[in-house]
C-alpha positions, 0 to 999 in steps of 0.5 A: 355891467347889468345896468349897462346892458339893460341900457343899451337893449333899451336904446337899440328897442327905441330905435327899432321902435321910432324905425317901424313907428315914425312918431315924428312923421305922425306929428307931422301928418296930425299937425297938417289935418292929414289923418293917418294912424299909427298903425297904418305907418307901422303896416307901410314898414311891414309892407316895404313902403317908405311912409314918407314918400307916402305921407309927404305926397299926401300932405302936399295933396292936401295942401293943394285940395285934392282928396286922394287916401294913403291906400290909392298912393301905396298902391301906386307905389307898390305897382311901380309908380312914382307917387310924388311925380303923380302928385306934381302932375295932378296939382299942375293940371288942377291949377291949369284947369286942365281935366286930369283924374288920379286914375289917368295919371297913375295910368300914365306914370306906369305906362313908362311916361312922364306925366309931369312933363306931359301936363307941362307940354299941355300948358306950354306947347313944345317946339320940335326941330326935324332933322334935314328932310331932302325932296326932289321936285318935279324938274329934277331939283333936289332941295333940302327942308327943315321944319319946326313942329309945335305940339302940345301933349294930348292928356287922352292920348298919352296912354297908347298914343305914339310919340315924337318919333312917328310925328317928326317921320310923318312932318317929314313924309308930308314935306316930301310929298309936297315938295314932289307934287311941287311942278318947279323948285322956285315955286316952293322957295317962293311959297314955303308956307305951302308946305305947312299948310299942305302938312298941317291939313292932313292930320298927322296927329291922329293916333299920337299922343300930341296935338299938332298946333302949327308947321313952320319951315325954317329952312330951305336949301337947294341941293344937287340937280337930281333930275340931270345926275340921272339923265347923265347916268341913263346916256352912259348906260345907253352909250354902254348897250350901243358900244356892246351891241357894236362890238357885237356887230363887229364879232359877226362880220368878223365870222362871217369873213373867216367863213368866206375865206373858208370857203373860198379857199374850199372853192380853190381846193375844187379848181385843183382838183378839176384842173388836174382831171384835165390831163386825164381827160386828153390822155384819154382822148389820145387813146380814143382817137378822139384827139389828134396830134395837130389838134392838140398843137393848134389847142396850144398854139392858142394857148400861148397866144392868149398867155401873149396877149395877157402879158401885153395887156399887163405891161400896158397897164403899167405902163398907164399906171406908171404915167398917171403917177409921174403926171400927178407928180 
């Protein structure tokens, strides 16, 4: 039992020793001409840095001719960086004769950008397709354009430079400005390259992480007639305003008519009131002797004659009107 316990303890101690002292990794490094001590590997284990990542990345960098140390790679790993990705980016940049230092690569990686992808875009430019951009020419016709932007990564601007969204926004703004400044939509359809030239001359890649190589208009479609729609809407609004003003004038006319009717009734009331004073005046004239009986009868005869003449004239008018109607028939 003692021998069995001792054997198990020895196996456990051997596994612990091999964990903290990765001898196989040290042997690989020695055969790759990478000088790494066993104590350095043990220190990496204690600092919770995977020795395989650091050593394998260092071997790759040494074989590619890069001069790096384990301290550099370990520091970048502890800072939260992607060590293998940085090594691949450095090797790709060195093979493509791109000036990229280890400090720049680690800064780009820690900034949250894919440094290896940035080097690839710098070597092999990337094409960005813009969404449909709608703009209206001076004649009121809407045009819908779609562009392809060829960009190359600007290594020096990757830290702090704007991304693809800024490029797309600036290109879209340039397309809208170019189409809006055109006199008519036909000139834009005939020469779409004017849009790309105008947009390219604006220096849209300033302050971004990319360098714009070319802007090509992939497609232009004719949209709706915005000018005609605006005119129709304006005419409809003017019609409603005119109708409202006409209704206002009609209401004022109705109110004035009602006011005149009320004044007419008021004046008739005053006439009736004045006529009621006539018999009183006659009675007062009789009492005072200013009016005699014969004068009264003479006045009544005149009134009777006047009413008789009025009735005769009305009957003649009715006959003439009836005769005219019969003639028309």
